[in-house]
C-alpha positions in Angstrom: 6.5 99.0 -93.7 5.5 95.1 -93.0 5.4 95.5 -97.4 8.6 95.9 -97.5 9.7 92.8 -95.8 8.1 90.5 -97.2 9.4 92.2 -100.2 12.6 92.2 -98.9 12.7 88.7 -97.3 11.0 87.7 -100.6 14.2 88.7 -102.7 16.9 86.9 -100.4 14.4 83.0 -100.0 14.6 84.0 -103.7 18.7 84.7 -104.1 19.4 81.7 -101.9 17.2 79.8 -104.5 18.3 80.6 -107.2 22.5 80.1 -105.4 23.2 83.9 -106.1 23.7 84.0 -102.0 25.2 80.6 -100.1 24.6 79.4 -97.2 28.3 80.1 -94.2 28.5 76.3 -94.5 27.9 76.0 -98.2 31.2 74.4 -100.3 32.1 76.4 -102.9 33.4 74.6 -106.0 34.4 76.8 -109.3 33.8 75.5 -112.6 37.5 75.5 -114.3 37.3 78.1 -116.9 36.4 78.0 -120.9 39.8 79.9 -121.3 43.7 78.6 -121.4 44.1 78.9 -117.8 47.3 78.5 -115.2 46.9 78.5 -111.3 47.8 81.3 -109.7 49.5 81.0 -106.0 49.2 83.9 -103.1 47.3 86.2 -105.2 44.2 85.9 -103.5 41.9 88.3 -101.6 40.6 86.3 -98.0 37.5 84.5 -99.2 37.8 85.2 -102.8 40.6 81.6 -103.4 39.0 79.4 -105.8 39.5 76.3 -104.8 41.3 73.4 -102.3 44.6 74.0 -100.0 46.6 71.8 -97.9 44.4 73.8 -95.2 41.4 74.2 -96.8 38.8 72.0 -100.0 37.0 74.3 -101.3 36.8 77.8 -103.0 36.1 81.3 -101.0 37.4 80.0 -97.7 41.1 81.3 -98.0 41.2 83.3 -94.1 43.5 85.7 -95.1 45.5 87.8 -98.2 47.2 86.8 -100.6 48.2 83.5 -98.7 51.3 81.6 -100.8 48.7 78.2 -100.2 45.5 80.2 -102.2 44.8 80.0 -106.0 43.0 81.8 -108.1 42.4 81.7 -112.1 44.5 83.2 -114.2 44.2 83.1 -117.6 47.3 81.2 -119.2 50.7 83.5 -119.1 49.5 86.7 -116.5 50.4 85.0 -113.6 53.6 85.7 -113.2 52.5 89.7 -113.9 50.7 90.0 -111.3 52.6 90.9 -107.3 53.3 88.2 -105.6 51.8 85.9 -108.6 53.7 81.9 -108.5 52.7 79.0 -110.3 53.3 76.4 -108.3 52.6 76.6 -103.7 55.8 77.0 -101.5 57.3 74.1 -101.1 57.3 72.0 -98.0 59.7 72.0 -95.8 
C-alpha cells in the first residue's frame, strides 16, 4: 500500500514538473495555433477559454459556459457555424 501511494505522488510530481498539471494560481497563455484561426466568442465552456477578456487576463479562467466575452481559437471560417459563435465580443454599453 505504501508503495502505491509513493508511486501516485511521484507521478503527480512528474506531471507538475512537466507542466501537464498546472497549479490553481498558474496563468495559462495558450500559443496561437499553427493553422489559420479566428477568435470565436460565446462558445467556451467554463474553465476552457483560450485567453483574455475584460474580466480576466488568461486562459482557462472563464467562470460560466457560453460567456459572450470569452473566446476560443477555431479554424478560420468555422466560428459562425457553431451555435452561439460570434466573431467579436458584445459591444459595451
